[in-house]
C-alpha positions in Angstrom: 9.2 4.3 -23.0 10.9 2.8 -19.9 8.4 1.3 -16.9 8.7 2.8 -13.7 10.3 0.8 -11.0 8.0 0.0 -7.9 9.9 1.1 -4.8 10.8 -1.6 -2.2 10.2 0.3 0.9 6.5 0.2 2.1 6.5 3.9 2.8 7.5 4.7 -0.6 5.2 2.0 -2.3 2.1 3.7 -0.4 3.2 7.0 -2.0 3.9 5.4 -5.4 0.5 3.7 -5.9 -1.3 6.6 -4.2 0.1 8.8 -7.0 -0.4 6.1 -9.6 -4.1 6.0 -8.8 -4.3 9.9 -8.5 -5.1 10.2 -5.0 -4.1 13.1 -2.6 -3.1 12.1 1.0 -6.4 13.6 2.1 -8.2 11.2 -0.2 -6.6 8.3 0.8 -7.1 9.1 4.4 -10.8 9.6 4.0 -10.9 6.0 2.2 -8.7 4.3 4.9 -10.5 6.2 8.0 -7.5 8.0 9.3 -6.0 11.5 9.2 -3.9 12.9 6.3 -1.0 13.4 9.2 -1.4 9.5 9.6 -0.9 9.0 5.8 1.8 11.6 5.8 3.7 9.9 8.6 3.5 6.3 6.9 5.0 7.9 3.6 7.6 10.2 4.9 8.6 8.5 8.3 8.2 4.9 7.4 5.8 4.8 10.3 5.1 1.1 11.2 1.6 -0.1 9.7 -0.3 -3.0 11.3 -1.7 -5.8 8.9 -5.0 -4.3 9.1 -4.1 -0.8 8.3 -2.1 -2.2 5.1 -5.2 -4.2 4.1 -7.3 -0.8 4.3 -4.6 1.1 2.5 -4.5 -1.6 -0.3 -8.4 -1.8 -0.4 -8.6 2.0 -0.8 -5.7 2.1 -3.7 -7.5 -0.8 -5.4 -4.6 -3.3 -5.3 -3.9 -6.4 -3.3 -2.1 -6.4 0.1 0.7 -8.6 -1.5 1.4 -5.9 -4.1 1.5 -3.2 -1.4 3.8 -5.0 0.7 5.9 -6.3 -2.2 5.3 -9.7 -1.6 4.5 -12.6 -3.7 1.3 -14.5 -3.0 1.3 -18.0 -1.6 1.4 -20.8 -4.1 -1.3 -23.4 -3.3 0.1 -26.9 -2.4 -1.2 -29.4 -5.0 -1.8 -32.1 -2.0 -2.6 -29.7 0.5 -5.5 -30.9 3.0 
C-alpha cells in the first residue's frame, strides 16, 4: 500500500492532519478555542495563522508545531553555549 503524501501548504496540512486524527472542523475549533468558521477559513482560504494559533492547532491535533508547519526541528549545536 502506498503512503499518503503530506501536503506542503499549511492550509492543506491542517485539513490533512485533522482528518487523519478523525476530527471535524467543529471538534478542532473547540480544542483550539476558535469558531468552526475560523478553522474553515484556515483550511480553505489559507488565512494567515499566527505562531500562537499554529501551536494551539498542533497541540489540538497531537502533533508538533514543526510537523504542522512542514519544518525540520533545529539541530542542537554540539558546542553551543
